[in-house]
C-alpha positions as CSV (number, residue, x, y, z in Angstrom):
1,X,0.2,-0.1,-0.1
2,X,2.7,2.3,1.0
3,X,4.3,2.0,-2.2
4,X,1.5,3.2,-3.7
5,X,0.1,0.5,-6.4
6,X,-2.4,1.0,-8.9
7,X,-4.0,-2.5,-7.8
8,X,-6.7,-3.0,-5.7
9,X,-5.0,-5.0,-2.6
10,X,-7.3,-7.4,-1.2
11,X,-7.2,-8.8,2.4
12,X,-8.0,-12.3,3.2
13,X,-10.0,-13.0,6.8
14,X,-11.8,-15.4,8.3
15,X,-15.1,-14.0,10.0
16,X,-13.1,-13.3,12.8
17,X,-13.5,-9.5,14.4
18,X,-9.5,-9.8,14.8
19,X,-8.7,-11.0,11.7
20,X,-10.8,-8.2,10.2
21,X,-8.7,-5.5,12.2
22,X,-6.0,-7.0,10.9
23,X,-7.0,-6.1,7.3
24,X,-7.6,-2.7,8.5
25,X,-4.3,-2.3,10.5
26,X,-2.7,-2.8,6.9
27,X,-4.3,0.0,5.5
28,X,-6.5,-2.2,3.2
29,X,-9.6,-0.9,2.3
30,X,-10.9,-4.3,0.8
31,X,-11.6,-7.6,2.8
32,X,-12.2,-10.7,1.6
33,X,-14.2,-12.9,4.2
34,X,-14.5,-16.2,4.2
35,X,-16.4,-19.1,5.8
36,X,-17.6,-23.0,4.9
37,X,-20.7,-23.9,3.8
38,X,-20.7,-26.9,2.4
39,X,-22.0,-30.2,4.5
40,X,-18.7,-31.8,4.8
41,X,-17.4,-27.9,6.4
42,X,-20.2,-27.5,8.8
43,X,-20.3,-31.4,10.0
44,X,-16.5,-31.6,10.5
45,X,-14.4,-28.3,10.3
46,X,-16.6,-25.8,11.6
47,X,-19.0,-27.9,13.9
48,X,-21.7,-25.6,13.0
49,X,-25.3,-25.4,11.8
50,X,-26.4,-23.6,8.8
51,X,-27.9,-21.0,10.9
52,X,-25.3,-20.1,13.1
53,X,-22.6,-20.1,9.6
54,X,-25.1,-17.6,8.3
55,X,-25.4,-15.5,11.2
56,X,-21.6,-15.6,11.5
57,X,-20.8,-14.3,8.3
58,X,-23.9,-11.5,8.1
59,X,-22.1,-10.3,11.6
60,X,-18.7,-10.5,10.0
61,X,-19.9,-8.7,6.8
62,X,-21.7,-5.6,8.8
63,X,-18.3,-5.1,11.3
64,X,-16.5,-4.8,8.1
65,X,-18.9,-2.5,6.4
66,X,-19.2,-0.2,9.5
67,X,-15.6,-0.2,9.5
68,X,-15.3,1.4,6.0
69,X,-14.2,-1.8,4.4
70,X,-15.5,-3.0,0.7
71,X,-16.2,-6.7,1.0
72,X,-15.9,-9.7,-1.1
73,X,-17.6,-13.0,0.9
74,X,-17.0,-16.3,-0.3
75,X,-18.9,-19.5,0.7
76,X,-16.3,-21.8,0.7
77,X,-16.5,-25.2,-0.7
78,X,-19.7,-23.4,-2.8
79,X,-19.6,-26.0,-5.3
80,X,-20.6,-28.9,-2.8
81,X,-23.1,-26.7,-0.9
82,X,-26.8,-27.8,-1.1
83,X,-28.2,-25.1,-3.8
84,X,-30.8,-23.8,-1.9
85,X,-28.8,-23.2,1.2
86,X,-26.0,-21.7,-1.0
87,X,-28.7,-19.1,-2.4
88,X,-29.9,-18.4,1.1
89,X,-26.5,-17.8,2.2
90,X,-25.1,-15.4,-0.6
91,X,-28.7,-13.7,-0.6
92,X,-27.7,-12.9,3.4
93,X,-24.4,-11.6,2.8
94,X,-25.7,-9.6,0.2
95,X,-28.0,-8.0,2.3
96,X,-25.7,-7.3,5.0
97,X,-24.0,-5.3,2.6
98,X,-21.1,-7.3,1.0
99,X,-20.1,-5.8,-2.1
100,X,-19.1,-9.0,-4.3
101,X,-19.9,-13.0,-3.8
102,X,-17.3,-14.8,-4.7
103,X,-17.9,-18.5,-5.3
104,X,-14.9,-21.0,-5.1
105,X,-14.8,-24.4,-6.3
106,X,-12.8,-25.7,-3.5
107,X,-11.7,-28.9,-4.7
108,X,-11.8,-28.3,-8.4
109,X,-14.9,-30.6,-9.2
110,X,-16.8,-28.3,-11.5
111,X,-17.5,-29.2,-15.0
112,X,-18.1,-26.8,-17.6
113,X,-21.7,-28.2,-18.0
114,X,-22.1,-28.1,-13.9
115,X,-20.4,-24.1,-14.1
116,X,-22.6,-22.9,-16.5
117,X,-26.2,-24.2,-14.3
118,X,-25.0,-22.7,-10.9
119,X,-23.5,-19.5,-12.2
120,X,-26.6,-19.2,-14.3
121,X,-29.0,-19.8,-11.5
122,X,-26.7,-17.6,-9.0
123,X,-26.6,-14.6,-11.4
124,X,-30.7,-14.5,-11.4
125,X,-30.4,-14.8,-7.6
126,X,-27.8,-12.2,-6.9
127,X,-27.5,-8.4,-7.9
128,X,-24.4,-7.8,-6.7
129,X,-21.1,-8.9,-9.1
130,X,-20.0,-12.4,-9.0
131,X,-16.3,-13.1,-8.7
132,X,-15.1,-17.0,-9.3
133,X,-12.1,-19.0,-7.4
134,X,-11.8,-22.0,-9.5
135,X,-9.2,-24.3,-8.4
136,X,-7.8,-27.2,-11.2
137,X,-7.9,-30.6,-9.6
138,X,-9.0,-31.8,-12.7
139,X,-7.3,-29.3,-15.2
140,X,-10.5,-27.4,-16.0
141,X,-10.2,-24.4,-13.9
142,X,-9.6,-22.0,-17.0
143,X,-12.4,-24.0,-18.8
144,X,-15.1,-23.5,-15.9
145,X,-13.9,-19.5,-15.7
146,X,-14.4,-18.9,-18.9
147,X,-18.1,-20.5,-18.9
148,X,-18.6,-18.4,-15.6
149,X,-17.5,-15.3,-17.4
150,X,-20.1,-16.2,-20.0
151,X,-23.0,-16.3,-18.0
152,X,-22.2,-13.0,-16.3
153,X,-19.7,-13.6,-13.6
154,X,-17.5,-10.3,-12.9
155,X,-14.3,-11.4,-11.6
156,X,-12.1,-14.3,-11.8
157,X,-9.1,-15.1,-9.2
158,X,-6.5,-16.2,-11.3
159,X,-2.6,-17.0,-10.3
160,X,0.4,-16.2,-12.7
161,X,1.8,-20.1,-13.8
162,X,-1.7,-21.2,-11.8
163,X,0.0,-21.9,-8.8
164,X,-2.1,-22.9,-5.8
165,X,-3.1,-25.3,-3.3
166,X,-2.6,-29.0,-4.9
167,X,-3.1,-29.1,-8.4
168,X,-3.5,-24.7,-8.7
169,X,-5.7,-22.5,-9.4
170,X,-7.1,-20.5,-12.6
171,X,-3.9,-19.5,-14.6
172,X,-3.7,-16.1,-15.1
173,X,-1.8,-15.9,-18.7
174,X,-4.2,-18.4,-19.6
175,X,-7.4,-16.8,-19.0
176,X,-6.3,-13.4,-20.4
177,X,-5.0,-14.5,-23.7
178,X,-8.2,-17.0,-24.4
179,X,-10.2,-14.0,-23.0
180,X,-8.2,-11.8,-25.8
181,X,-8.1,-13.8,-28.5
182,X,-11.0,-16.3,-28.3
183,X,-13.4,-13.3,-26.9
184,X,-12.1,-9.8,-28.2
185,X,-12.1,-8.9,-24.4
186,X,-9.8,-5.5,-23.7
187,X,-9.0,-6.4,-20.1
188,X,-6.4,-3.6,-19.3
189,X,-3.6,-6.7,-19.1
190,X,0.3,-6.0,-20.8
191,X,0.0,-9.5,-22.7
192,X,3.8,-8.9,-23.6
193,X,4.8,-9.0,-19.9
194,X,3.3,-12.6,-19.2
195,X,6.2,-14.8,-20.3
196,X,8.8,-12.1,-18.3
197,X,6.3,-12.4,-15.4
198,X,6.0,-16.3,-15.2
199,X,9.6,-16.8,-15.5
200,X,9.8,-14.2,-12.7
201,X,7.6,-16.3,-10.1
202,X,9.0,-19.6,-11.2
203,X,12.5,-18.2,-10.2
204,X,11.1,-16.9,-6.7
205,X,8.8,-19.7,-5.9
206,X,11.5,-22.6,-7.1
207,X,8.4,-23.9,-9.2
208,X,9.5,-24.6,-12.5
209,X,6.8,-25.0,-15.4
210,X,6.5,-27.9,-17.6
211,X,7.8,-27.4,-20.8
212,X,4.4,-27.9,-22.5
213,X,2.7,-25.0,-20.6
214,X,0.4,-23.0,-22.6
215,X,1.4,-19.9,-23.4
216,X,4.4,-19.8,-21.0
217,X,6.3,-23.0,-21.3
218,X,9.5,-23.4,-23.1
219,X,7.8,-25.6,-26.0
220,X,4.7,-23.0,-25.9
221,X,5.8,-21.9,-29.5
222,X,8.7,-24.8,-30.1
223,X,8.3,-26.5,-33.5
224,X,10.1,-29.8,-34.4
225,X,8.3,-31.9,-36.8
226,X,9.1,-31.2,-40.4
227,X,5.6,-30.4,-41.6
228,X,4.9,-27.7,-39.1
229,X,8.3,-26.2,-39.5
230,X,7.6,-26.1,-42.9
231,X,4.7,-24.5,-42.7
232,X,5.6,-21.9,-40.0
233,X,8.9,-21.2,-42.4
234,X,6.2,-20.1,-44.9
235,X,3.1,-18.3,-42.8
236,X,3.2,-18.5,-38.8
237,X,-0.1,-18.7,-38.8
238,X,-0.6,-22.2,-39.8
239,X,0.8,-24.0,-36.7
240,X,0.3,-20.9,-34.0
241,X,-2.8,-19.6,-32.9
242,X,-1.2,-16.2,-31.6
243,X,2.1,-14.6,-32.3
244,X,4.8,-15.1,-29.3
245,X,5.2,-11.5,-29.3
246,X,1.7,-11.1,-28.4
247,X,3.1,-12.8,-25.0
248,X,6.5,-11.8,-25.0
249,X,7.8,-15.4,-25.8
250,X,10.1,-16.4,-28.7
251,X,9.5,-18.7,-31.5
252,X,11.7,-21.6,-31.9
253,X,12.5,-24.3,-34.2
254,X,13.3,-27.6,-31.8
255,X,15.7,-30.4,-33.4
256,X,15.1,-33.9,-32.7
257,X,14.0,-37.0,-34.3
258,X,10.7,-35.4,-36.3
259,X,13.0,-32.7,-37.6
260,X,12.8,-32.0,-41.2
261,X,15.3,-30.8,-43.9
262,X,13.3,-27.4,-43.7
263,X,14.2,-27.1,-39.9
264,X,17.4,-27.7,-39.8
265,X,17.9,-25.4,-42.6
266,X,16.9,-22.5,-41.5
267,X,18.6,-22.8,-38.1
268,X,21.6,-23.3,-40.1
269,X,20.7,-19.7,-42.3
270,X,20.0,-18.1,-38.3
271,X,23.6,-19.0,-37.7
272,X,25.0,-17.9,-40.8
273,X,26.5,-21.1,-41.6
274,X,26.8,-22.5,-45.0
275,X,27.3,-25.9,-46.2
276,X,27.4,-27.6,-49.5
277,X,24.4,-30.4,-50.3
278,X,26.9,-33.2,-49.1
279,X,27.7,-31.5,-46.1
280,X,24.2,-30.5,-44.8
281,X,22.8,-34.4,-45.6
282,X,25.7,-35.4,-43.7
283,X,24.6,-33.1,-40.6
284,X,20.6,-33.8,-41.2
285,X,21.5,-37.3,-40.3
286,X,23.5,-36.9,-37.5
287,X,20.9,-34.7,-36.1
288,X,18.2,-37.5,-36.6
289,X,20.6,-39.7,-35.9
290,X,20.5,-38.1,-32.0
291,X,17.1,-37.4,-32.0
292,X,16.1,-41.0,-32.9
293,X,18.0,-41.8,-29.7
294,X,16.0,-39.3,-27.7
295,X,18.5,-37.0,-27.4
296,X,17.2,-33.1,-27.0
297,X,19.4,-31.2,-29.6
298,X,20.2,-27.7,-28.7
299,X,21.3,-24.9,-31.0
300,X,24.7,-25.3,-29.8
301,X,24.8,-29.3,-30.4
302,X,23.6,-28.2,-33.9
303,X,26.7,-25.4,-34.5
304,X,28.8,-27.6,-33.2
305,X,28.1,-30.5,-35.6
306,X,27.8,-27.9,-38.5
307,X,30.8,-26.5,-37.8
308,X,32.8,-30.2,-37.4
309,X,31.3,-31.3,-40.8
310,X,32.8,-28.2,-42.3
311,X,36.2,-29.1,-40.5
312,X,36.4,-32.3,-42.0
313,X,38.7,-33.3,-45.0
314,X,36.9,-33.7,-48.5
315,X,38.7,-37.1,-48.7
316,X,39.1,-39.7,-46.4
317,X,42.3,-41.7,-46.3
318,X,41.6,-42.6,-43.4
319,X,38.5,-44.6,-42.1
320,X,37.5,-46.0,-38.9
321,X,35.9,-49.3,-39.0
322,X,36.1,-50.4,-34.8
323,X,36.7,-49.3,-31.7
324,X,36.4,-51.6,-28.2
325,X,37.4,-50.1,-25.0
326,X,37.9,-51.6,-21.5
327,X,38.7,-49.7,-18.7
328,X,38.7,-49.8,-15.4
329,X,39.4,-49.1,-11.3
330,X,42.1,-52.3,-11.2
331,X,42.3,-52.7,-14.9
332,X,44.9,-50.8,-17.2
333,X,43.0,-49.1,-20.2
334,X,43.2,-50.9,-23.4
335,X,41.8,-49.8,-26.8
336,X,41.4,-51.8,-29.8
337,X,41.2,-49.5,-33.3
338,X,40.6,-51.1,-36.6
339,X,41.3,-48.6,-39.5
340,X,41.3,-48.7,-43.4
341,X,44.4,-47.0,-44.0
342,X,44.1,-45.9,-48.2
343,X,42.0,-49.3,-48.8
344,X,44.1,-51.4,-46.4
345,X,42.3,-52.6,-43.5
346,X,44.9,-52.7,-40.2
347,X,43.8,-53.6,-36.5
348,X,45.6,-53.1,-33.1
349,X,45.3,-52.7,-29.2
350,X,47.0,-50.3,-26.9
351,X,47.4,-49.5,-23.6
352,X,47.5,-46.1,-22.1
353,X,46.8,-44.4,-19.0
354,X,42.6,-44.1,-19.7
355,X,40.7,-45.3,-22.7
356,X,41.0,-42.1,-24.8
357,X,45.2,-42.2,-24.3
358,X,45.0,-46.0,-24.9
359,X,42.7,-45.1,-28.6
360,X,44.5,-42.0,-29.5
361,X,48.0,-44.6,-29.0
362,X,46.6,-47.3,-31.1
363,X,46.0,-44.8,-34.2
364,X,49.3,-43.6,-34.1
365,X,50.2,-47.1,-34.4
366,X,48.6,-48.0,-37.5
367,X,49.4,-45.1,-39.1
368,X,53.0,-44.7,-38.3
369,X,53.8,-46.2,-42.0
370,X,51.7,-43.7,-43.5
371,X,52.5,-40.5,-41.7
372,X,54.2,-40.3,-38.2
373,X,52.3,-37.6,-36.1
374,X,52.5,-35.8,-32.9
375,X,49.7,-34.5,-30.9
376,X,50.6,-30.7,-30.1
377,X,46.8,-30.0,-28.4
378,X,44.0,-31.9,-27.1
379,X,40.6,-30.0,-26.0
380,X,37.5,-31.6,-24.9
381,X,34.2,-29.7,-24.3
382,X,31.0,-30.5,-23.6
383,X,28.5,-28.7,-26.0
384,X,25.8,-28.7,-23.0
385,X,24.9,-29.5,-19.7
386,X,23.5,-32.5,-18.5
387,X,25.2,-36.0,-19.0
388,X,24.1,-36.9,-22.4
389,X,26.0,-33.4,-23.4
390,X,27.5,-34.0,-26.9
391,X,31.5,-33.9,-26.5
392,X,33.1,-31.5,-29.0
393,X,37.2,-32.6,-29.0
394,X,39.5,-30.2,-31.4
395,X,43.1,-31.6,-31.7
396,X,46.3,-29.8,-33.6
397,X,48.8,-32.5,-34.7
398,X,51.8,-32.0,-36.8
399,X,54.4,-34.6,-39.0
400,X,57.9,-34.5,-38.6
401,X,58.1,-31.9,-41.8
402,X,56.3,-29.6,-39.6
403,X,52.9,-29.6,-41.6
404,X,50.3,-29.0,-38.6
405,X,46.5,-29.7,-39.1
406,X,44.1,-29.6,-36.8
407,X,40.6,-31.9,-36.2
408,X,37.4,-31.4,-34.6
409,X,34.5,-34.0,-34.1
410,X,31.4,-34.1,-31.7
411,X,30.0,-37.1,-30.8
412,X,27.5,-38.5,-27.8
413,X,30.5,-40.6,-26.2
414,X,33.8,-38.7,-25.0
415,X,36.0,-41.4,-26.5
416,X,34.5,-41.8,-29.9
417,X,34.6,-37.9,-30.3
418,X,38.3,-37.7,-29.3
419,X,39.1,-40.9,-31.9
420,X,37.2,-39.3,-34.6
421,X,38.7,-35.7,-33.9
422,X,42.1,-37.9,-34.1
423,X,41.5,-39.0,-37.7
424,X,39.7,-36.2,-38.9
425,X,43.1,-34.1,-38.4
426,X,45.1,-36.9,-39.8
427,X,43.2,-36.7,-42.8
428,X,43.5,-32.9,-42.9
429,X,47.0,-33.8,-42.5
430,X,47.7,-36.1,-45.3
431,X,45.9,-33.8,-47.6
432,X,48.1,-31.3,-46.9
433,X,51.3,-33.2,-47.5
434,X,49.9,-34.9,-50.5
435,X,48.9,-31.2,-52.1
436,X,52.5,-29.8,-51.2
C-alpha cells in the first residue's frame, strides 16, 4: 500500500473480528471474508449448523462495512453446498452489505456444464457482482472460469502460472489470452509481460513450469515436426494460434527425431553457416540419429555438428572401422582400433593411462607407416549441460616435416569424439602433405 501500487490490494480474513481488524491495520480498504458452507465443512471442520454459519457471516460483513471496508464474501466449498442453502447464504451476506460474492470451487470438481448451470442460477438470484475462485484439480479451472464469465460473472481469481493448493488455480496467462483472442475482451493486461512475469514467479517460488505449459512454457512456440516447421517458415499462422510476441515469448525451431530438412536449414541460416548439399545431408543425418536416441539437441549442439562437418577433409584417406575399449578401477585401459588406411584394413590394441590415451596411441601406431604424427593440442568440452551432453573434441597434430593440421568432432561419447577428431586431423594432414 505504501508503495502506491495502482492495484486494489485485498486482505483475506476469516469471519472473525480480529482478522478483519488485521486487514484494517494493514491500511487496506478491501477485505475478502470466507467461511465453509458445505455439509463436510459444517459437520467436520466447523461443527456448526447452517443457521450459525449464516449468522456469523452476516455479523462479519456488518462489522467490516461499519469500519469502511469493501467486502467480497466466499462461501468456501460452494460447489459442494446444497443449492438452496447456497442461494440463501449469498442473499444473506448480500443483504448485510457484501459488495461482491465469490463462488469457490474449492476442490475443483466443476465441469463446464455444471459451471454454466450454477452461475446462471446465481446470476439471476444475486444483484451484486459475482466473482469466481476455481481450483484446477481436474485441469478445468480456466475452462470453467471462461464459462462462468460467459454466464455473467464479473471477476475471476487467477494466479501467475496457475500456482496454488494441490493442482493449482486458474492460470492468469491462459485466461487472459483466451479472453483476448477468443472473445476480443480488453481487460487492461499488458500481455507482452506475461512470459517474463511467469519466469520471474517461477524463479522466486522454485516451481518450474512444464515445457508444455500453454502460453508461457518453453515449448509453447517450439516447432520440431518437419511438416509443422515447413508451414511455420512459410506462414507462422499455419501452426500458431497467436504470435509469440503477443505474450513476450519467442518462436523456436526445435531439433529432434521429427526434425525435417527445412528446420535444420533454417537454423543453419540463422547461424550464418553455409554448407554444401553433401555436408548438409551429413549434418541432417547426425541430428536425426541423435534425435532417434532421445537426445534433446540444442542450438549449440547443431553449431558444433555443423562446424565439425565443415572442418572435415573432403577425402577420407583413413576411415574408422571399429573401436573397442576396456577400462576399470583395477584394469589397465586398453583400446582396440580397426582402421582402413587407403583401402588397407589394419587393427591393433594399445594400453594407455585412460581409454582416450589408449585409443589415440593405437591410432598413432596404425598410421605410423603412412604418417608419423605428434599430438600438440587436445581439448575436450561439453557442448551443452547434462550427463547426455554432446562432447566436442578439438586437436592439433603435426608431422616430422612441420606440417600442422587441426581436427574436430562432436559425438555423444567422449572416446569416440576424441578418436574421430584425431582421424579427421590426420586426413587433413595427409591432404596437406599430398598437395605440398
